[in-house]
C-alpha positions, 0 to 999 in steps of 0.5 A: 265491023260485020259485013252487009251479008252477015248483017242480013243473016243476023236480022234474018235470025232476029225474031222482033216479037221475041226480042220485045217480050224479052225487054218487057220481062227484064224490066217489068216482071210482074207486068202481066199480073198488074194488067190482070188486076185491072178491074172488069166491071162487066157482068162476069157471065159475058166475059170470055177473056181476062183483063191482061189479054184484052189490054195486051192486044191494045199494046200489041196494036200500038207497037205495031203501028196499027191505026184502027182497031178494025186493022188490028182484028184483021191482021192478027186473025191468022193461025201463026199470030194466034199461036205466037200471042198465046205462047207469049201471053202464057194462055194455053186455052187462047184459041181465038183473039178477041174482037175489037168490039169486045175490047172497046166494050171492056175499055168503056168500063175500066177505070182509067186510075187502074191503068195509071197504077200500072204505069206507076208500077212501071216507072217505079221498076225503072227508078229502082233499077237505077239504070238512068241515074246518070241522067239526073239534073246536077246528079240529083233531080229527075227532069220532068217536062210538062206540056199539053197537046190536043188529041181529038178534034170534032166538028160537032159536040162529042160529049159534055166534057169537050173543050169548045173553041169559036171560029169564023168559017172562011168561006161563009163567014159563019161563026162555028165551034170546034170541039176538042179534047186536050191532055196534059202530060208529065214526061220523065226525060232520061237521055234520048227518051221521054217516058210518060209519068203522069197524065191529066186530061184537060176537060170541062166538068159539064157543058155549061161551065162558065170558064173552060178548063186550061193547061194551067189548071190541069197542071195543079191537078197533075202536080197533086197526083205526082206529089201523092204517087212519087212523094220523095222523088227529087223532081225538077219541073221543065216547061215553057214560058206559060209555067213561069208564073206565081201560082206555079212557083208556089206549087213547086215550093210547096212540094219541094220541087225545083223548076227550070222554065223557058222565060220570055220578057212578056211573061214577068216584066219586073224580072225581065227588066232587072235581068236586062239591067244587070246584063247591061252593067256587066257588058259581057260578050259571052254566049252564056250569061247568068245571075242569081237572086233576082227578087220576085214577090217573097222569093228570089229567082235565077236566070240564065241566058244561052245565045246560039250564034250560029242560029242567031237565037237566044234561050233564056231560063228561069230556075230556083236552082242556083246557077254556077260555073260548074252547072250552067251548061247542065242547066242549059242542056236540061232546059233545052231538053223540054223540046223532047216532049214535042219531038220524041213525045207528041210528034212521034205519037201523032205522026210516026207511031201510035196515031193518038189523034185517031179515036179508036173509040167514041166512048169517052172513058175508052178514049182515055183508056186508049190514050193511057195504053198508048203511053204504057206501049211507048214506055216499052217501045222506047226501052225496046229500041234504046235497050236492045242491043241487037235492034240498035245494031240494025239502025231502023226507023220506028215504022220499020221496027213496028213493021218487023214486029207485026211480020214476026207476030204473023209469020215466025212461030215461036218454039217452046224453047224460045218461050223458055229463054224469056225468063233468062236474065239479060243485060241492058245498057243505056248510054 
């Protein structure tokens, strides 16, 4: 046990920017090259900065919890910040940092698929390191949570891809429209971390579509992308009761995926009635009950119910994994981990760090790319917070860590010796 004074001294000697760079280099050795390979389709005679510099500026903005592009340009416009960023980026010729207009102009021209490839590279690096194998469901399946959320909302039409919702103004009684952009996320759940695995934007193809896009339609597009990208990855899809339906069951069976969804009685009445009838016959008083092989269409499904008597709540899950005495509690734990996409995922990205509901650009392609860069940043920051031994020891909040990171970039000059130490191997453990 260290004293408070020792802890102060330890923190005084800790450079958060250096520690973050160490984590990034440890897990993603080819990260800078991957960013630099993102195609810049602008006329090259107007290009002053390479792709990796432009993209990493947004990653730093996100990591430092800066809400606006303007604040990024303002707060990083300091000689110490320029010098530190120049050294960590490995760019000797970087005398000035790019203005936010330059970055947004670049992001407006970038194909979002290129950034998705960077994220895929990152996830595959983590899977190859096998440092998360202990978090697999039943020791085999990777839990992948799927869920949708709103990211932007406008009172007037933003673009032809907007989702549209009619509502009645409470003051005037007038019918109005809200224009929105939503997204469907697939998150790899490993312990306390949820890492973005795939993204599908919920968007209308054009303004005059007869039926709007929705979360379930987007799921099938996202599933196709995940299967194409991670062909042999053993996946168990986790989701709320929306996904407990025939089309999703079929898709999971087609891709040889397992599934574990929250189940509510109103979703599939025949299954709910059969489950309750079997439960009545058993007359059990235990807080965990399950049954296998309930017939539904041309398949059988398995259900498990957990009653939290302290909270007076019941949670029922439907799955194609056979439930046994040995795995029932693991399945319940996996099913309940679905909430991590709300808490550690969307809530954190909206209200604690990243501000994903703030439009950093009104250009539709740039908006998408800002969102994808947030997911890339979030992977790095979760590894930083959960993997850096020294950062974990300080037990700081996400906002405090971002604040310390910004301070380090702006005030604590990295030496050439520091930069040389970045390539030295380190040990990272997750529990």
